[in-house]
N, C-alpha and C positions, 0 to 999 in steps of 0.2 A: 486494504492492506498494501497493495502494490502502489497506491497513490503516493505515499511518502517517498519511497525509493525512486519511483518514476520521475517525480517532480525534481528531486535532487539531481538525478542524472541529466535531465534536460537542462536545468539551469547551469550545471557545471559545463555542459556543452556550449551553452550560450556565452558563458564567460570565456571559454576558449576562442569562440568566434569573435568576441569583442577584442581580445588581445590581438588576434590575427588582423582584424579590421584596423586596429590602431597602427600596426606595423605597416600595413598596406595603404594607410591614410584613406580608408574607406569607412563610411558609417556602418556600425554593426547592423543597423536595420536593413542594409542591403544584402545581408547574408542569410537571414532566416525569418520565418514567421512562426508564431505559436498559436495552436488551435486548442481550445478547451471546451469540453462538454459542459453545458450550462444546465440543461434540463432534459429529462427523459419522461416518456409516458408509454405505457404498455410494455412490450418486450424490447429490451435494449441490452447489448452485450457489456457495455461499460457504464459506469455511474458518473454523476456530476463530479467534475474535478479532473476526470481523465484527460490527458494531454497528448498532443502530437506536435513534434517539432519538424518543420519542413525547411531544409536548407536550400540555398540558391541553385545547387546542382541537382536538386530533386531527392536527395537522401533524406529519409525520415527516421524519427526515433519516437518511441511511445506508440499510442494508439487511441482512437476515439470510438472504435467499434471492433467487431471481430474480423474486420477486413472488408466489409461491404461499403464503407463510407470513405475509407482512406484515400482512394484514388481521386475522388472528386474534391475532397478537402485539400489534397496536395495540389491539384490543378488550380483551385481558387487561391491557395496560398502563393503560388508562383505569380499569379496575376497581382496579388496584393503587394508582392515584392516590387513590382514595377510601378504600381499606383501609389502605395504608401498609406492608404486609408483602411482601417479595420472594417470587417464585415460580420454581421450576425446571420448565420445560415440556419435554415430550418429544413429538416428531412422527414418525410413521411415514408416509413418503410412498410407500407401495406402491400396488398396483393395487386393493386392497380398497376398494370404494366407501364403506364405513362407517368406514374407518380414520381419516380426517381430516375431522371435522365435515361428513360427507356428501359430501365431494369426493374422487373417485378420481384422484389426481394421477399415478399410474403412474410415479413417478420411481425407485422401488425403492431408497430410502435412508432414513436416520433422522437426525434433528437434535435436539440438546438445546440449549435456550436458557434463559439465566438473565435474569430481568426484575426490576429493583430500582428503588425510588424514588431519584431523583436529589436527595437531600436535602442539607442544609447540610454534613454530614460528608463526603459525596462531593465536593462542590464546593470546599469550603475545604481539604480534606485531600488525598485521593488525586488528584483532578482537577488541583489546583494543582501537585502534585509531578510528575504525568505531563507537564503542559505545560512545566514546567522541564526535564524530561529530553528532551522533543522539541526544545526550543530548543537544547539542547546537541548535538544531531545525532549521538548515539552510541547503540548498542544498549542496551536496558534491558528489564526485565520487571515486570509488575504481577501480584501474587498476590492473588486474591479468593476468600474463603471463600463457598461457595454452599450450605451446609447448616448446620443447628443455630442456636444463639443468636447466633453471630458472623456469620451470613450477610450478605454485603454489605460486610464489613470488608476493607480492602485494604492490602497492603504494596507498596512500590515499591523495586526493586533497580536502582540506576543508579550507574555508575562505581564498582562494588564496595561501595557504601554502601546499607544498608537503612533505609528510613524508613517510619513508620507502625507500627501494632501491632494484633494481633487480640485481645489480652487473654490469650493463651496462649503463654508464652515458648517452650515446646517446639515448638509449631506454627510460630512465627515462625522458629526456627532451621531447621526442616525445609524450610519454604518457601524460605528464602534459599538453602539448599544446592541444592535442586532447580532453583530459578530460575537460579542461576549456570550450571548444566549446560545448561539449555535455551537460554540466551542464546547459548552457543557454537554450538549446533546450529541455532538459529533457529526452533525448533518451539514452537508454542503448544499446550497440552494440559491436560486435566482429570486431576488426580492425587489419590490418596488419601494424605494426609500427617497423621501424628499423630491418626488417627481422624476426620479431616475431609476433605470433598471440596473441593479447592482448584483453581481454574482459574488457570493460569500463562499470562499473555498476553505473548508476546515481541514486542517492536516493534523493528524494525531500519530505519535510514534507507533511503528508497527509492533505487533507482539513479538516477544523473544522466546526462542526455544533453547533449552539447555539439555543436551544429550549426555547422559552419564554412561560411559562405555564407548570406546573408540574401536570396537571390532569391525569386521568387514561389513556387517549388516547396518552399521551406523553410517556408512558412507552414502548409500542412496537416500537414507532418511535426511541427512544433513543437506544434501544437494537439492532434493525435491522441496524441502521446507524453505530453503533459501530462495528457490525459484518462485515459490508461492508467496513470498514476501516476509517471512520470518527472519529476524536477526538470530543467527545461529552461533551457539557456543558448544564446544565438545570438551568434556572433562574425562580424564583417565589418569591412572597412576603409572602407566607405561609410556615412557618418553618416546620409544620407537614407534608407537602407534599414532602419536600426535605430530604429524608432518604435513606441510602444505601440499605435498603430492597426494596424500590421502584425503585431506580436507582443505581444498583450495580456498584462498581468500574470497569473500570477506569473512569466512568463518573464523571465530576466535577459538584458540586452542589453550586449554588450561590443564596443567599438570598438577594433580591433586588426588589425595585419598580422602575418604569420608571423615577420618579422624582429624584431618586438617581444618575442617569446618567449611563454612560457606561464605567467608569474608570475600568481598569484592564482587559477589554475584548480585547483591541488592535486589532480591526477589520482590515482586509486586503482583498485583492482579493482572498485569499484562504479560506475565511470564507463564510459559508452559515448560514442563520438564518430562523427559522420558528416561526411565532407568532400564538399561539393558546391558549390564556388565557380563552376563552369563555365568556369574559366580554367586551362589546363594548368599554368602557372607557379605560380599560387596553390595549386592542389591539390598539386603536388609539394612546395612549401615547407611546407605544413601537414603533409603526410604525413611529411616528413623529421623534423619536430619531434615528431610523435605516435608514430612507431614506437618511440621509446625510452621511452615512458610505460607504466606498469603498467595498461593498459586491459583491461576485460573484452571489449571489442568495438570494432573500428575499421572503419567502413564507408566505401567510396569509390564515389560515383555515377559511372556511365559504363560503356562496354563493356569487355570483357576485354582487347582490344588496347590500349586507353588505359591500363589498369592496368599491363599488361606494359611499356609504354613508360616510364611513370613509375618503376617499380621498376628498370628498366635504367639510367635516368638517375641514380637514387640509388645504384646499385651494390649492391643488396641483394636477398636472396631474399624469398620470400613467407611471412610469419609466420602462425601458426594464427589469431591474433586478427584478421587482415585479412579482411574480407568484401567481396569485389569480383569481379564486380558486386554491389552491395549489394542486399539484399532477398530474399524468397522468390520462387519461380517461380510467379507467379499470373497470368501474361500481362497484367500491369498496363498500363493505358493512361491516361496523364495523371497530374498531380502528386498528386491525391487517392488514386488507386489505388496509386501508387508508395509513398506514405506508409504505406498499409495494409501493403504487403509488407515495408517496412523495420521498422515497429513490431512486426509479427508475428514477424519474425526475431529482433529484440532480446528480445522476451518469451521466445522459445524458448531463446535463449542464457542469459538470466538464470535461467530455471528449470532449466537443464541438460537440456533435452529435445531430442530429434531431431524436427523438425516432421513431422506426419503427420495422417491423417484419424482423427477420434475413432471412426468406425464400425469401424476396424480395430483399435482398442485393446481389450484384455481388462481387465476390472475397472473400478473407479471412475475417473472422469475426472481426479481429482487424484492418483491413485496413481502412484508413480514407475515 
């Protein structure tokens, strides 16, 4: 989920560095390197496609792990700034104290990371095309060669159209075909194509959350959901409640009553909604409108008896997509903890997982 926004933020920063480099008459590749997770096995904090930007002054943005690899990747990145050649790094995060530069991390996993100079070709070529694809808000894929003479060259497959070139037509065709398959499944992975190692980075728009009701308890929910990677919209009929001070950007604020309809919200299976107006009539009216929408998740705040009363008034049964009372059973106390329980439940639904304790899970934490 964070993959989409993280990629956009890093590429926006690269564009800023490119403009600065142009004014200073310095190549953009002298300003930063980009590290990308290609493959993981066992337990790993981030998934393939996670990115870390390292600037020439050592400032970083993004992440390739939970903090255990960033220092080394940063150090290697600064070396690459001086040398100019990309590198493929392999980390074993097992218990051997000599495995990873003298640190026994004990994570029992492995991570492959590709580190490349963020030069003019990346900024003006692939990066620009990726930002265009992100602006279109549709799934797409980036295919990057990570070995051989073409290492660092990228293709972008968006809206069925392939842009860019690796210099090998056979490789371009193979990458386009494989990328089209992976866009459908949503999986990012490292593949062997036409004799080359190619990382296919699939980016899909993040899920969107619409919160109906802009009361004080909606504030931590909107903030936490945005931090988790949701695109957040807050809807209320009270103008005074819909202010940037209460719901800072990038949250979208929409002044509306249920009788005004749902025009402009364009609900789909990537949409989540939570109704929490604290007024029975408003909750009922919004629920009536939302039950007919193709939502992934519909949450209703309040006790079970209140939910039953609303459904009786609407004359309808309880659909599978309705989560009421909303949230996981965390014995939450107060709006902040309730927000945690709701966001955790939405993350589980989005991942197709049944919530549970990781200590009871067999295998890696990301394995289905």
